[in-house]
C-alpha positions in Angstrom: 0.0 0.0 0.0 1.5 3.3 -1.1 0.9 6.3 1.1 1.4 9.8 -0.3 2.5 12.4 2.2 -0.6 14.4 3.0 -1.4 16.6 5.9 -4.9 17.1 7.3 -4.8 19.9 9.9 -1.2 19.1 10.8 -1.5 15.3 10.9 0.4 13.3 8.4 -1.4 10.4 6.5 0.9 7.8 8.1 0.0 9.1 11.6 -3.7 9.2 10.7 -3.5 5.7 9.4 -1.9 4.5 12.6 -4.6 6.2 14.6 -7.3 4.4 12.5 -5.6 1.1 13.0 -5.4 1.6 16.7 -9.1 2.6 16.7 -10.0 -0.5 14.8 -8.2 -2.7 17.3 -9.9 -1.0 20.2 -13.3 -1.3 18.6 -12.7 -5.0 17.9 -11.7 -5.6 21.5 -14.8 -3.7 22.7 -17.0 -5.8 20.4 -15.6 -9.0 21.9 -16.1 -7.6 25.5 -19.8 -6.8 25.0 -20.7 -10.0 23.1 -22.9 -12.2 25.2 -20.8 -15.1 26.4 -22.3 -18.6 25.7 -22.5 -19.3 29.5 -24.8 -16.4 30.0 -27.6 -18.0 28.0 -30.9 -18.7 29.6 -32.1 -22.3 30.1 -35.5 -23.7 30.7 -36.4 -25.9 33.7 -36.5 -29.0 31.4 -33.1 -28.2 29.9 -31.4 -27.7 33.3 -33.0 -30.9 34.7 -31.9 -32.9 31.7 -28.4 -31.3 31.8 -28.0 -32.2 35.5 -29.8 -35.5 35.1 -32.3 -34.7 37.9 -36.1 -34.7 38.0 -38.1 -31.5 37.8 -39.2 -31.9 41.5 -35.5 -32.1 42.5 -34.7 -29.0 40.5 -37.6 -27.2 42.2 -36.3 -28.3 45.6 -32.8 -27.1 44.8 -34.2 -23.7 43.6 -36.4 -23.4 46.7 -33.4 -24.2 49.0 -31.2 -21.6 47.3 -28.8 -24.1 45.6 -29.8 -22.7 42.2 -31.1 -19.3 41.3 -34.0 -19.0 38.9 -35.5 -16.1 37.1 -39.1 -15.5 36.1 -39.9 -13.9 32.8 -43.6 -13.6 32.5 -44.9 -17.0 33.5 -41.7 -18.8 32.5 -38.9 -19.9 34.7 -35.3 -19.6 33.4 -31.9 -20.4 34.8 -28.6 -18.7 33.8 -26.2 -21.3 32.4 -23.2 -19.7 34.1 -24.9 -19.7 37.5 -25.8 -23.4 37.1 -22.2 -24.1 36.3 -21.1 -22.1 39.4 -23.5 -24.1 41.6 -21.7 -27.3 40.8 -19.2 -28.0 43.5 -16.3 -30.3 43.3 -15.7 -32.8 46.0 -12.0 -33.2 46.9 -11.4 -36.4 48.8 -8.6 -36.2 51.4 
């Protein structure tokens, strides 16, 4: 790419190009930061129960006991995938 020396209000074209490239990089980073992550998706009661291999009554009991957090959207119950993952606890035998 050939750049001719041009000044726009005291800024050389090469300097302006560098600023545009930096801006493009920052915008790309910002876009990645604000994209919803796959773990933030909402799951239905049936999806969570199947995923955890438990019954709907067990899922309801875990929600009622505060083990899992649920969210109501209208008359529908949803769970955040990342919160379900965080609720899973590893057992470390000693």
